[in-house]
C-alpha positions as CSV (number, residue, x, y, z in Angstrom):
1,X,27.6,-0.6,-33.9
2,X,30.1,1.6,-32.1
3,X,30.1,0.9,-28.3
4,X,30.2,4.0,-26.2
5,X,29.8,5.4,-22.7
6,X,28.6,9.0,-22.3
7,X,28.7,10.8,-19.0
8,X,26.8,14.0,-18.3
9,X,26.5,15.2,-14.7
10,X,25.2,12.4,-12.5
11,X,23.7,10.5,-15.4
12,X,25.5,7.8,-17.3
13,X,24.4,6.5,-20.7
14,X,25.5,2.9,-21.3
15,X,25.6,0.6,-24.3
16,X,25.5,1.3,-28.1
17,X,23.6,3.9,-30.0
18,X,20.6,2.3,-31.8
19,X,22.0,-1.2,-31.2
20,X,19.0,-3.1,-32.5
21,X,19.3,-4.7,-36.0
22,X,16.4,-5.8,-38.1
23,X,17.3,-9.4,-37.5
24,X,17.4,-8.7,-33.7
25,X,14.0,-7.2,-33.8
26,X,12.6,-10.1,-35.7
27,X,14.2,-12.5,-33.2
28,X,12.5,-10.7,-30.3
29,X,9.1,-10.9,-32.2
30,X,9.5,-14.7,-32.6
31,X,10.5,-15.1,-28.9
32,X,7.5,-13.0,-27.9
33,X,5.2,-15.4,-29.8
34,X,6.8,-18.4,-28.0
35,X,6.6,-16.7,-24.6
36,X,2.9,-15.6,-24.9
37,X,2.0,-19.1,-26.2
38,X,2.7,-20.3,-22.6
39,X,-0.2,-18.1,-21.5
40,X,-2.8,-19.2,-24.0
41,X,-1.9,-22.9,-24.4
42,X,-3.8,-23.6,-21.2
43,X,-7.2,-23.1,-22.9
44,X,-7.1,-26.1,-25.2
45,X,-5.1,-28.3,-22.8
46,X,-7.5,-28.2,-19.9
47,X,-9.4,-31.3,-21.0
48,X,-6.2,-33.2,-21.8
49,X,-4.4,-32.4,-18.5
50,X,-7.7,-33.2,-16.7
51,X,-7.7,-36.7,-18.1
52,X,-4.2,-37.3,-16.9
53,X,-4.4,-35.9,-13.4
54,X,-7.9,-35.1,-12.2
55,X,-10.9,-36.0,-14.5
56,X,-13.4,-35.2,-11.7
57,X,-11.9,-31.8,-10.7
58,X,-12.0,-29.5,-13.8
59,X,-11.8,-26.4,-11.5
60,X,-8.6,-27.7,-9.9
61,X,-7.1,-28.3,-13.4
62,X,-8.1,-24.8,-14.5
63,X,-6.5,-23.3,-11.4
64,X,-3.3,-25.3,-11.8
65,X,-2.9,-24.8,-15.6
66,X,-4.3,-21.3,-16.1
67,X,-4.8,-19.3,-13.0
68,X,-1.4,-20.1,-11.4
69,X,0.4,-19.0,-14.6
70,X,-1.7,-15.8,-15.2
71,X,-1.4,-14.5,-11.6
72,X,2.4,-15.1,-11.4
73,X,2.7,-13.6,-14.9
74,X,0.9,-10.3,-14.0
75,X,2.7,-9.9,-10.7
76,X,6.1,-10.8,-12.2
77,X,6.0,-7.6,-14.3
78,X,6.5,-5.5,-11.2
79,X,9.7,-7.5,-10.3
80,X,11.5,-7.7,-13.7
81,X,11.0,-4.1,-14.8
82,X,13.0,-2.5,-11.9
83,X,15.6,-5.3,-12.1
84,X,16.1,-4.5,-15.8
85,X,16.5,-0.7,-15.0
86,X,19.1,-1.6,-12.5
87,X,21.1,-4.4,-14.2
88,X,20.4,-3.9,-17.9
89,X,18.1,-5.3,-20.5
90,X,20.2,-8.1,-22.0
91,X,21.2,-9.8,-18.8
92,X,17.7,-9.9,-17.3
93,X,16.3,-11.1,-20.7
94,X,18.8,-14.0,-20.8
95,X,18.2,-15.0,-17.1
96,X,14.4,-14.8,-17.5
97,X,14.3,-16.9,-20.7
98,X,16.7,-19.4,-19.3
99,X,14.5,-19.9,-16.3
100,X,11.4,-20.1,-18.5
101,X,13.0,-22.7,-20.7
102,X,13.8,-24.9,-17.7
103,X,10.4,-24.5,-16.2
104,X,8.6,-25.2,-19.5
105,X,10.5,-28.4,-20.1
106,X,9.9,-29.5,-16.5
107,X,6.1,-29.1,-16.9
108,X,6.2,-32.0,-19.3
109,X,7.4,-34.3,-16.5
110,X,5.1,-33.0,-13.7
111,X,4.1,-36.1,-11.7
112,X,0.9,-34.6,-10.3
113,X,-1.4,-31.7,-10.5
114,X,0.1,-29.8,-7.5
115,X,3.5,-30.2,-9.1
116,X,2.2,-28.8,-12.4
117,X,0.6,-25.9,-10.5
118,X,3.9,-25.0,-8.9
119,X,5.8,-25.3,-12.2
120,X,3.2,-23.2,-14.0
121,X,3.7,-20.5,-11.3
122,X,7.5,-20.6,-12.0
123,X,6.7,-20.4,-15.7
124,X,4.5,-17.3,-15.3
125,X,7.1,-15.6,-13.1
126,X,9.9,-16.3,-15.6
127,X,7.8,-15.5,-18.7
128,X,6.9,-12.0,-17.3
129,X,10.6,-11.1,-17.6
130,X,10.3,-10.8,-21.4
131,X,7.7,-8.3,-22.3
132,X,8.6,-5.3,-20.2
133,X,12.4,-5.8,-20.8
134,X,12.0,-6.4,-24.6
135,X,9.7,-3.4,-25.0
136,X,12.1,-1.2,-23.0
137,X,14.9,-2.5,-25.2
138,X,13.1,-1.6,-28.4
139,X,12.3,1.9,-27.0
140,X,16.0,2.5,-26.4
141,X,17.8,0.5,-29.1
142,X,15.6,1.3,-32.2
143,X,16.0,4.7,-34.0
144,X,13.1,7.0,-33.3
145,X,11.6,6.9,-36.8
146,X,11.4,3.0,-36.6
147,X,10.5,2.7,-32.9
148,X,6.7,2.7,-33.2
149,X,6.8,0.1,-36.0
150,X,9.1,-2.2,-33.9
151,X,6.8,-1.9,-30.9
152,X,3.9,-2.5,-33.2
153,X,5.5,-5.7,-34.5
154,X,6.0,-6.9,-30.9
155,X,2.4,-6.0,-29.9
156,X,1.2,-7.9,-33.0
157,X,3.1,-11.0,-31.8
158,X,1.6,-10.7,-28.4
159,X,-1.9,-10.6,-29.9
160,X,-1.3,-13.3,-32.5
161,X,-0.1,-15.7,-29.8
162,X,-3.6,-15.5,-28.4
163,X,-4.9,-17.4,-31.4
164,X,-1.9,-19.3,-32.8
165,X,-0.9,-20.5,-29.3
166,X,-4.3,-22.1,-28.8
167,X,-4.3,-23.7,-32.3
168,X,-0.7,-25.1,-31.9
169,X,-1.4,-26.6,-28.5
170,X,-4.7,-28.2,-29.6
171,X,-3.0,-29.6,-32.7
172,X,-0.1,-31.2,-30.8
173,X,-2.2,-32.5,-28.0
174,X,-4.6,-34.2,-30.4
175,X,-1.9,-35.9,-32.4
176,X,0.5,-36.9,-29.5
177,X,-0.2,-35.9,-25.9
178,X,-0.3,-32.7,-23.9
179,X,3.2,-32.9,-22.5
180,X,4.6,-32.6,-26.0
181,X,3.3,-29.1,-26.1
182,X,5.7,-28.2,-23.3
183,X,8.6,-30.2,-24.7
184,X,8.3,-28.6,-28.1
185,X,7.9,-25.0,-26.9
186,X,10.5,-25.4,-24.2
187,X,13.0,-26.8,-26.7
188,X,12.3,-23.9,-29.0
189,X,13.0,-21.4,-26.1
190,X,16.3,-23.2,-25.5
191,X,17.3,-22.6,-29.1
192,X,16.4,-18.9,-28.8
193,X,18.8,-18.4,-25.9
194,X,22.2,-18.5,-27.8
195,X,20.6,-16.4,-30.6
196,X,19.7,-13.7,-28.2
197,X,23.1,-13.8,-26.5
198,X,24.7,-13.3,-30.0
199,X,22.3,-10.8,-31.6
200,X,21.0,-8.6,-28.8
201,X,23.4,-6.0,-27.6
202,X,22.8,-3.8,-24.5
203,X,21.2,-0.5,-25.7
204,X,22.0,3.0,-24.8
205,X,20.1,3.7,-21.6
206,X,20.2,6.0,-18.6
207,X,21.7,4.3,-15.6
208,X,20.2,6.1,-12.6
209,X,22.4,6.1,-9.5
210,X,21.4,4.1,-6.5
211,X,20.7,0.6,-5.4
212,X,17.9,-1.8,-6.6
213,X,15.5,-0.5,-3.9
214,X,15.5,2.8,-5.6
215,X,14.1,1.2,-8.8
216,X,11.1,-0.2,-6.9
217,X,10.6,3.2,-5.2
218,X,10.7,4.7,-8.7
219,X,8.1,2.2,-9.8
220,X,5.8,3.2,-7.0
221,X,6.2,6.9,-7.8
222,X,5.4,6.2,-11.4
223,X,2.3,4.3,-10.5
224,X,0.7,7.1,-8.5
225,X,1.3,9.9,-11.0
226,X,-2.1,11.3,-12.1
227,X,-1.3,11.0,-15.8
228,X,-0.2,7.3,-15.3
229,X,-3.3,6.6,-13.1
230,X,-5.6,7.8,-15.9
231,X,-3.6,5.8,-18.5
232,X,-3.9,2.7,-16.3
233,X,-7.6,3.1,-16.0
234,X,-7.8,3.1,-19.8
235,X,-5.3,0.4,-20.4
236,X,-7.0,-2.2,-18.1
237,X,-10.0,-2.3,-20.5
238,X,-8.1,-3.5,-23.5
239,X,-7.4,-7.2,-22.8
240,X,-10.3,-7.2,-20.3
241,X,-12.7,-6.6,-23.2
242,X,-10.7,-8.8,-25.6
243,X,-10.8,-11.9,-23.2
244,X,-14.4,-11.2,-22.1
245,X,-15.7,-11.0,-25.7
246,X,-14.0,-14.1,-26.9
247,X,-15.0,-16.0,-23.7
248,X,-18.6,-15.1,-24.2
249,X,-18.5,-15.7,-27.9
250,X,-18.3,-19.5,-27.7
251,X,-21.5,-20.1,-25.6
252,X,-23.3,-17.5,-27.7
253,X,-22.4,-19.2,-31.0
254,X,-23.4,-22.6,-29.4
255,X,-26.8,-21.1,-28.8
256,X,-27.1,-20.2,-32.5
257,X,-26.5,-24.0,-33.3
258,X,-23.4,-23.4,-35.4
259,X,-21.2,-26.3,-36.2
260,X,-17.7,-26.5,-34.6
261,X,-16.0,-25.6,-37.9
262,X,-17.9,-22.4,-38.2
263,X,-17.1,-21.5,-34.6
264,X,-13.4,-22.0,-35.2
265,X,-13.5,-19.9,-38.5
266,X,-15.3,-17.1,-36.7
267,X,-12.6,-17.0,-34.0
268,X,-10.0,-16.7,-36.7
269,X,-11.7,-13.8,-38.4
270,X,-10.0,-11.3,-36.1
271,X,-6.5,-12.5,-36.9
272,X,-5.9,-10.2,-39.9
273,X,-7.0,-7.2,-37.8
274,X,-4.1,-7.9,-35.4
275,X,-1.6,-6.8,-38.0
276,X,-3.0,-3.3,-37.9
277,X,-0.5,-2.8,-35.0
278,X,2.2,-2.5,-37.7
279,X,0.5,0.8,-38.9
280,X,0.7,2.5,-35.5
281,X,4.1,4.2,-36.4
282,X,2.9,5.7,-39.7
283,X,-0.4,6.8,-38.1
284,X,1.4,8.4,-35.2
285,X,3.4,10.7,-37.5
286,X,0.1,12.1,-38.6
287,X,-2.1,12.2,-35.5
288,X,0.3,11.6,-32.7
289,X,0.6,8.5,-30.4
290,X,-2.3,9.6,-28.1
291,X,-4.4,10.2,-31.2
292,X,-3.7,6.6,-32.3
293,X,-4.6,5.3,-28.9
294,X,-7.9,7.3,-28.7
295,X,-8.8,6.2,-32.3
296,X,-8.1,2.5,-31.3
297,X,-10.5,2.7,-28.3
298,X,-13.2,4.3,-30.4
299,X,-12.9,1.8,-33.2
300,X,-12.9,-1.1,-30.7
301,X,-16.1,0.3,-29.1
302,X,-17.8,0.6,-32.5
303,X,-16.8,-3.1,-33.2
304,X,-18.4,-4.3,-30.0
305,X,-21.6,-2.2,-30.7
306,X,-21.8,-3.7,-34.2
307,X,-21.5,-7.2,-32.7
308,X,-24.2,-6.5,-30.2
309,X,-26.6,-5.1,-32.7
310,X,-26.0,-7.9,-35.2
311,X,-25.6,-10.7,-32.6
312,X,-28.0,-13.0,-34.4
313,X,-26.1,-12.8,-37.7
314,X,-22.9,-14.8,-38.4
315,X,-21.8,-12.2,-40.9
316,X,-22.5,-9.4,-38.5
317,X,-20.6,-11.0,-35.6
318,X,-17.7,-11.6,-38.0
319,X,-17.6,-7.9,-39.1
320,X,-18.0,-6.6,-35.6
321,X,-15.3,-8.8,-34.1
322,X,-12.9,-7.8,-36.9
323,X,-13.5,-4.1,-36.3
324,X,-13.1,-4.7,-32.6
325,X,-9.7,-6.4,-33.0
326,X,-8.5,-3.7,-35.3
327,X,-9.2,-1.2,-32.6
328,X,-7.4,-3.2,-29.9
329,X,-4.4,-3.7,-32.2
330,X,-4.1,0.0,-32.7
331,X,-4.6,0.9,-29.0
332,X,-2.2,-1.6,-27.4
333,X,1.2,-0.5,-29.0
334,X,0.2,3.2,-28.7
335,X,-0.5,2.8,-25.0
336,X,2.7,0.8,-24.5
337,X,4.7,3.7,-26.1
338,X,3.0,6.2,-23.8
339,X,3.7,4.3,-20.7
340,X,7.4,4.1,-21.7
341,X,7.6,7.8,-22.5
342,X,6.0,8.9,-19.3
343,X,8.3,6.7,-17.2
344,X,11.7,7.9,-18.5
345,X,14.3,7.3,-17.2
346,X,12.8,4.3,-15.5
347,X,11.4,3.0,-18.8
348,X,11.3,-0.7,-17.9
349,X,9.4,0.1,-14.7
350,X,6.9,1.9,-16.9
351,X,6.7,-1.1,-19.2
352,X,6.3,-3.4,-16.2
353,X,3.4,-1.3,-14.9
354,X,1.9,-1.4,-18.4
355,X,2.1,-5.2,-18.5
356,X,0.8,-5.6,-15.0
357,X,-2.3,-3.4,-15.7
358,X,-2.9,-5.0,-19.1
359,X,-2.8,-8.6,-17.9
360,X,-4.7,-7.9,-14.7
361,X,-7.4,-6.8,-17.1
362,X,-7.0,-10.1,-19.0
363,X,-7.5,-12.0,-15.7
364,X,-10.7,-10.1,-14.9
365,X,-12.2,-10.7,-18.3
366,X,-13.7,-14.2,-17.6
367,X,-15.2,-13.0,-14.3
368,X,-16.9,-10.1,-16.1
369,X,-18.6,-12.7,-18.3
370,X,-20.0,-14.6,-15.3
371,X,-21.3,-11.4,-13.8
372,X,-23.1,-10.0,-16.8
373,X,-26.0,-12.1,-18.0
374,X,-26.4,-12.1,-21.8
375,X,-24.1,-11.6,-24.8
376,X,-25.6,-8.3,-25.9
377,X,-25.6,-6.5,-22.5
378,X,-22.0,-7.7,-22.0
379,X,-20.8,-6.2,-25.3
380,X,-22.7,-2.9,-24.8
381,X,-21.2,-2.6,-21.3
382,X,-17.7,-3.2,-22.7
383,X,-18.2,-0.7,-25.5
384,X,-19.1,2.0,-22.9
385,X,-16.0,1.1,-20.9
386,X,-13.9,1.6,-24.0
387,X,-15.4,5.0,-24.7
388,X,-14.7,6.0,-21.1
389,X,-11.1,4.7,-21.6
390,X,-10.7,7.1,-24.6
391,X,-11.7,10.0,-22.3
392,X,-9.1,8.8,-19.8
393,X,-6.4,8.8,-22.5
394,X,-7.2,12.4,-23.4
395,X,-7.1,13.4,-19.7
396,X,-3.7,11.7,-19.3
397,X,-2.3,13.6,-22.2
398,X,-3.6,16.9,-20.8
399,X,-2.1,16.2,-17.4
400,X,1.2,15.2,-18.8
401,X,1.4,18.3,-21.0
402,X,0.6,20.6,-18.1
403,X,3.2,18.9,-15.9
404,X,5.9,19.5,-18.6
405,X,5.1,23.2,-18.8
406,X,7.6,25.4,-16.9
């Protein structure tokens, strides 16, 4: 690619035009899978870590292994997005992944539960550097006609990590020990660092004048825009409903007296639906990105309603969960694209806000399950929330359109 610097008025465009190659995009997709695995590996490792450190305190183990990571991960989005807008995508990506590699390897040698909790917080903070920066990179470095497909591939990786991360961690822990999960994934992240340094070039982007504080001010201004507020109200429901449904699914299936193999198979049913994220680009050319997002919310709501109505049927639950996952897979990349577009020129700040809202929803999901008694009422409530989210998306589009009018 031809490197260039374009200056127009007070705005400087840095980097190379459409600097992302197909191999570079695939590399980022693989790294996304490794990074998000660090979030989901906590689920199967709780019992194994508890046996090593605190067999009588499962709540403490869950806090150290899961909560510390997820809270730092969600909050970290608000830090790395503005840093990326100020200093560039590639440098921040390399610093964040370097820190994540070190923290991940260190988790394998944690001498106590408090040490593990602290290292998991460092992991979460470092891991949160990847998603907003990589998504902003794709939005700037990929040609317009391939951009939605690239973001869809990244979103698919984020979703697939939710299942494959658990399966990988459980498999390694059963055959060796839990610390090998951190050693293997940390080693893999170390291998990714030189590949990113070689294959990822800084994209063309708008360098807004001013110091780093201005980027955080810009993030605050983006967060309070009415169109963004409505978009956030819709966005928080996606992983909230995803985590809540799958959290409640296990106890519900246990009540149906299903054997463990059937439970695992049912959890895997939604995996093919995640690849629907790859179709967001072609669909957007026909109905627009907001249309894809609204369709995703409606499809997800229908899937939950089917699950609720057919909650006593294994086949019915399988069909409903697959439809639900298809809807979520359509909505997430479409919503990510809208956050980025509305935040220009502070695109990474918009991506950071997107990630913060999305994963705050994921953190709330388990609590929703404890507040709502019964599998069917939970699913129906989540379905209604998704329908209201579709209305919020339409309202956001209307507000954004009216703002652009002279």
